[in-house]
MIKELO-937050 format. One line per field, with one value per residue (C-alpha): residue in three letters; x, y, z; chain. Coordinates in steps of 0.25 Angstrom, whole numbers. Layout:
<nodes>
aa	c(ala,...)
xx	c(X,...)
yy	c(Y,...)
zz	c(Z,...)
ch	c(A,...)
</nodes>
This chain:
<nodes>
aa	c(met,ala,ala,ala,ala,ala,val,gly,glu,ala,pro,ala,val,glu,gly,gly,ala,glu,gly,ser,glu,ala,pro,arg,glu,leu,arg,tyr,pro,ile,val,gln,ser,gly,his,asp,arg,pro,val,val,asp,leu,cys,phe,ser,pro,val,thr,glu,asp,gly,thr,phe,leu,val,ser,ser,ser,leu,gly,arg,val,asn,phe,leu,leu,trp,asp,asp,leu,asp,trp,ile,gly,ser,phe,asp,ala,his,asn,gly,ala,val,trp,gly,ala,cys,phe,asn,asn,asp,ala,thr,arg,val,ala,thr,ala,ser,ala,asp,phe,gln,ala,arg,leu,tyr,asp,ala,val,asn,gly,asp,leu,ile,his,thr,phe,glu,his,lys,his,val,val,lys,ala,ile,ala,ile,ser,arg,asp,asp,glu,arg,met,leu,thr,gly,gly,lys,asp,lys,leu,leu,arg,val,phe,asp,leu,lys,ala,val,asp,tyr,pro,leu,leu,ala,ser)
xx	c(267,274,270,279,291,295,309,319,309,311,299,293,295,285,291,300,308,306,292,288,277,281,286,301,307,318,330,338,347,340,350,344,353,350,361,375,379,376,362,360,345,333,318,306,293,280,272,264,253,265,274,285,297,311,320,335,345,360,369,360,350,336,331,317,313,299,302,290,295,309,306,316,308,319,330,333,345,339,351,365,370,368,354,355,340,327,313,298,286,274,268,281,278,290,304,313,328,340,353,367,364,358,344,332,322,308,304,292,294,285,292,305,302,309,298,307,322,324,338,347,360,367,366,352,354,340,326,312,297,287,276,266,274,273,288,302,314,328,341,356,370,365,359,346,332,323,308,301,286,282,268,272,274,288,292,297,307,299,311,326)
yy	c(-489,-481,-467,-456,-451,-437,-434,-437,-446,-461,-468,-480,-492,-504,-517,-517,-529,-542,-547,-534,-525,-512,-501,-498,-484,-481,-474,-463,-463,-472,-478,-482,-487,-486,-476,-479,-465,-452,-448,-434,-431,-436,-432,-436,-438,-431,-440,-450,-460,-470,-463,-454,-457,-453,-452,-452,-449,-452,-456,-461,-467,-463,-471,-471,-474,-474,-465,-470,-484,-482,-492,-492,-490,-491,-485,-481,-476,-463,-457,-458,-449,-444,-441,-428,-426,-433,-429,-434,-427,-424,-438,-446,-452,-446,-444,-433,-435,-425,-431,-428,-435,-422,-427,-426,-437,-440,-454,-461,-463,-475,-484,-477,-474,-462,-452,-442,-437,-422,-419,-408,-402,-404,-411,-411,-409,-405,-409,-406,-408,-398,-401,-401,-411,-402,-397,-404,-395,-398,-391,-394,-391,-382,-372,-373,-376,-384,-385,-397,-399,-412,-411,-410,-423,-420,-413,-400,-391,-378,-370,-370)
zz	c(-38,-27,-24,-31,-22,-22,-27,-16,-9,-9,-15,-9,-17,-16,-11,1,5,-3,0,6,1,9,1,3,3,-6,0,-8,-16,-26,-35,-49,-60,-75,-79,-83,-84,-75,-74,-79,-78,-70,-72,-65,-73,-68,-59,-68,-65,-67,-57,-58,-67,-67,-80,-79,-90,-92,-104,-114,-105,-99,-87,-82,-67,-61,-48,-40,-37,-44,-55,-66,-79,-89,-97,-111,-119,-124,-131,-137,-126,-112,-109,-102,-98,-98,-94,-94,-100,-91,-91,-91,-104,-112,-108,-115,-115,-118,-123,-127,-140,-145,-143,-135,-135,-131,-126,-122,-107,-107,-117,-120,-135,-141,-146,-152,-153,-153,-160,-154,-159,-145,-132,-126,-111,-105,-108,-103,-107,-104,-94,-105,-113,-125,-126,-123,-121,-123,-119,-122,-125,-137,-126,-133,-127,-137,-136,-143,-145,-140,-144,-159,-167,-171,-158,-164,-158,-154,-149,-146)
ch	c(A,A,A,A,A,A,A,A,A,A,A,A,A,A,A,A,A,A,A,A,A,A,A,A,A,A,A,A,A,A,A,A,A,A,A,A,A,A,A,A,A,A,A,A,A,A,A,A,A,A,A,A,A,A,A,A,A,A,A,A,A,A,A,A,A,A,A,A,A,A,A,A,A,A,A,A,A,A,A,A,A,A,A,A,A,A,A,A,A,A,A,A,A,A,A,A,A,A,A,A,A,A,A,A,A,A,A,A,A,A,A,A,A,A,A,A,A,A,A,A,A,A,A,A,A,A,A,A,A,A,A,A,A,A,A,A,A,A,A,A,A,A,A,A,A,A,A,A,A,A,A,A,A,A,A,A,A,A,A,A)
</nodes>
């Protein structure tokens, strides 16, 4: 696997011209398809033993990209409305999403399975997971910050 590139620095990708083993350098801007609507949020994962990942969100879709060598990992239709935010947990095994469908969701980032849906009374515009992976925070159109306990079995609301 290629070494991680700093943000703004072009990563080297193995395999240059056909039949060549020399790394090729990518030039910016990098164009990566996968969204059919405007991209509204991007989030890098922490560095993991598998590399650094990028999650992007737009209308109803969440896309995953392995940043180190720009491998497209996949997409899934996460919500029934615009996905306004997405973020990784500390080891990049979970992705949390915030959506216009009045929900935040927690997914298994490895297989895309839905782990839990957090119902809200209005559009959820922002989402974050604490560095210790114990809490998830959401914010939205209702002007409230909600804190959920990710260590408890039913992920209860701790504060709003």
